[in-house]
N, C-alpha and C positions, 0 to 999 in steps of 0.2 A: 677287893684288891685296890690299893691306893696307887695312884700314879706318882712316880718320883718327881719332885720339883727341882727345877734348875736353880742354881745360885742366882741371886738378883742380877748381878752384873752380866752373867751369861745369858739369862733370859732377856734382858734388855738388848743385848747384842743381837740375839736371834730375831727379836721383834723389829729392831732397826734394819737388819738385813732384809727381812721380808717386806718391810715398808719400802725400802729402796728398790728392790726388784719389782714390786708392784707398781711403783711410780715410773720405772723405766719401761715396763711393758704396757703402760696405758695407751690406748689408741688415741691418736691425735686427730683433731678436726681436719687437718690437711690430708691425712691418709684417707679419711672417709671421702673427702671431696675428690681426691685423685681417682679412687676406684669408681666413684659414681660417674665421673667424666669418662673413664676408660670403658665402662660398660655402656654408657650412653652412645659412644662411638659406634656401637653395633647397629644402631638404628639410623645413622646419618652417614653421609659420605661413602656410599657403597663402592664407589669407584676406587677408593683408597684402602679397601679392606685387605688386599693382597700386601700392600706396603706395611700396613699396621700389623699383619700377621708376622712378617719378617722382623719388624721391630720388637714384637713381643718375644719371639724366639731368641733374638739376639740379647734381649734384656734378661731372659732366663739363663742363658749361657754366661752372661756377665755376672749375674748374681752368684752363680756357682763358683766363679773365680774369686769374687769378692769375699766369699766365705773363707778361703784359705789365705788370700793376700791381705785383705783388710782386717781380718779378725785373728788370724794365726801368724801372719807375717811370712808366709811361704810364697816366694815369687816363682812363677812358672812361665816358661816359654813354650810349653808343650801341652797346654790344656786342651787343645784341639784333638788330642789322642782319645779322650773320653767322649767328646762330641761326636767324633767320627765312628767310634765303636758303637755308640747308641744308634747312630744313623744306619750303619750296616746291619746291626742286629735286627732293627725294625724292618729294614728293607728285605733282608734274606728271609725273615719270618713271613712277610707278606708275599714274597715271590714264591714261597713254598705252599701257598694257599691259605695261610692263616693271617688274613688281612684286618682282623679286628683292631682298631686303633688303641683301645685301652690295654689289650693284651700285649701289643707291641711296645707300649710305654713301659709296662712292668718288666718285660724281658730286657729291653734296652737299658733300663735303670739297673737291673741285676747284673748284666754283663759288664757295664761300665763300673759298677761298684766293686765287683770282683777284681777287675783290672786295677782300679785305684787302690784297693787293699794290698794287692800283691806288689805293685810298684812303690807303694808308700814306704816300704822298708828300705828300698834303694834311695828314694828321694830324700828321706829324713836322716840318712847317715852322715852326709857331708855338710860342709859349711855353705854359706850363701851362694858363692860362685859355682861350687861343685854341684849343689842342688839345682841350680839353674841349668847347667849343662846336662844333668841327668834327665830332667824333664824334657828338654829339647831332644835328647837322644832317644827316649822312649817314644816320642811322637814320630821321629824319623824312622825308627825301626818298624812301627806299625804302618807308616806310609809305604815303605818298601815292601813289607809283607803283603799289603793289600794290592800293590802293583803286580807282584809276582803271582799271587794266587788268583789269577783272572778267572779260573774255573768256578770260583766261589763269589768273588767280588765284581767280576766283569772287567777288572783292570782299568785301563784308561778309558774304555767305552762306558763304564758305569754299569750299575745293575739295570737290567731290562725286565719288563713284564711285571712291574710292581703294581698290584691291584689292592687298593685300600677300600675296605668295606665301609658302608655308611656309619657315621658316629652314632653309638647307642642303637644301631639297627634302623635308624629313621632319617638321619640327616646326611645327605650326600655332600661330598666336597665339590662345591660349585666353582665355576670359572671366576666369579667375582671375588672369591676368597672369604665370603662371609662366615661359612662354617669353619674354615681354617682359623680365622681370627678369633671366633668365639671359643673354639677348642683350645687354642694356644693361650688365650687370655684366662680361661678357666683354670688351666694347669698352672699358669704363673700365679694366679690368685691363691690357689691352694698351697703352693710351695712357699709363697711369701707368708701366709698365715703360720705355717709350720716353722719357718726360719725365724719369725719374730719371737716365737717361744724359745727356740734354741739359743739365739744370741742374747736374749735377756735373762736366760737361766744361769745358774751357777756354772754350768758347762761353758756358756759363752763368755762369762767374765773370767773363767780360768784361761780361755784362749787368749783374751786380751793381756792377761798377766804374762803368759808365755811369750806373746809377741813383744811386749815391752822389755822383759828381762827374764830370759829362760833360766838362768842360774838362780835368781831369786825365787822364781816360781817353783823350781825343784826343791829349794831350801825350805819353803813353807809347806811342802807335802803334796804338791800337785803332781800327778803322774804324767809328766810331760809327753813321753813317747806315746802312751796310750791315747791321750787326748788328740795329738797330732794325727795319728793313724786314723782315729775315728772321724775327724773333720775332713781329712783328705779323702776318705772313702765316701763320705756324704757328699762332698763337693763333686767327686767323679760321677756319682749316681745322678745328681741334678744336671750335670753337663750331658750325661747320656739321655736324660729326658729331653733336653733341648735338641740333641741330634735326632732323636726319634721323631719329634715334632717336625723338624726340617724335612725329614724323609717322607713322612705321612702327608704333609700339606703340599708337597711338590711332586710326590710319586717318583722321585728320582734320587739316586745316590751316586756320587762319583768320588774320585780321589781328592777332589777339592775339599771335602769335609775334613781331611786329615792334613791338609797343607799348612805350612807355617804361617801363612798370612791370616788364617783363622785365629791363631793364638795371638798374633800381633794386633789384630783388629780389636779383639776383646780387651786386651790391655789398654789400647787407646780409648776405648769406651769408658774404662774405669778412671783413666786420667781425666777425662772430660767431666764425668759425673762425680768423681771422688770415691775413694775406697773406704771401707769400714763403716758404711752407713746403709747398706742394703738398697735403699731407694735411690742412692746415687748411681747404681748400676742401671736402673731403669731410666733415670733422667739422661745419663750418658748415652744409652742406646737410642733414645728418642732424638736427642740433639744430633748425634753422629749420622744416623740413617736419614733423617730429614735433610741435613746439610749435604750429605752425599747425593741424595736424590735431586735436590734443587741445583747444586753446583754442577753436577754432571749434565743436567739439562741445559745449563747456561754455557758452560765451557767443558765439553766432553774430554778434551785433551789435558786440561789443567786443573781439574777439580781437586786432585790430590795436593797441588800446590796451595790452594786456598785452605784446605783442611789443615795442612801443615802450618800455614801462617797463623791460623786461629789457635792451634795448639801452642805455638811459640808465645802468642799474646797472652794466652791463659797462664802459662808458666811465669811470664814476666809480671803479670798482675798479682798472682799468688792465690792459692786456694783460700787462705784465711780472709783476705779482703773480699773475695766473692761471697763467702759464707756470711760475713758481716753485712754486706750489702743485701743479701737475700733475707736475713733476719730483719733488717730495717724495713724492707718492702712488705714483709709479712706483718710486721707490727703496725704499719700504716693501714694495710687492708683489713687486718683483724685486730683492732685495738683490744687491750686487756679489759676484761669486765671489771667494773667498779661497783662498790656497794652504794646504796642511796645516799649515804653520808659523804661520799666522795673519797673514801679510803679504799685502797686496793683490796 
């Protein structure tokens, strides 16, 4: 049986597309260096492991929002809804005697994904401003529901009696936060590996096309609604993972996980790190949390003023200028390799 051959022009187009996707998904040296440094932090600076665990969880939460904001163009003011659902799902499961961390992760991701799938049909119906208000409304409804259902959530007092079992049955969550940091970092690493495949696949490029021009994307045959529902559900599941990690590493859940400031904070992280680039969410989380820690130690009453001032300066300078400066610094530190003859 012979395999049908494609016309030369179509075959060349397919080969070109495969080459383009392969080049886009190629692992960069900076990525390898970043992860080596991140895992090396497990063996140094034990006193900072609790802070690093918080940063890692915030980075995972920011990555989940970047997936819909940076790649699909969906702005959300209520992403904390899925973070909070994941936290409560893991907390209630542990409270009932099922404290295995990995099982809690799976349940939290599933609950948040279902909520994301159901709410996506509401969120995606309206225009930008309507969509923004719907996301805020969904988060507000969940906050009030958690407040009223104190028999399940603990209300304003939070969940009590959360007992998290040792990770993999061997590693207890210690006071220094070493296990919590290693656990959160491992989850972030696995999620980032998966998302690299997603955003550099045809699915990811379809999302960019929808973000740039929804009408044109529909005209060329992209199923816009199905793609947006899929990415919104995936984003909710990852936010649920971040919420579960927050619950399991602190053994506590309160209404704070559903509060508006969670959604505003993660948006600020993306403004600092840049959206539509995955690693920007991680950079933004590192910068924001370290700045918050340092500034709150220096001026406890006014640290928000300095963060706001830095944000204003960032906006005035412009993201493009900062990106250009970063590329120049990288080019100086890691100059391009040249052949012996001196040609690039």
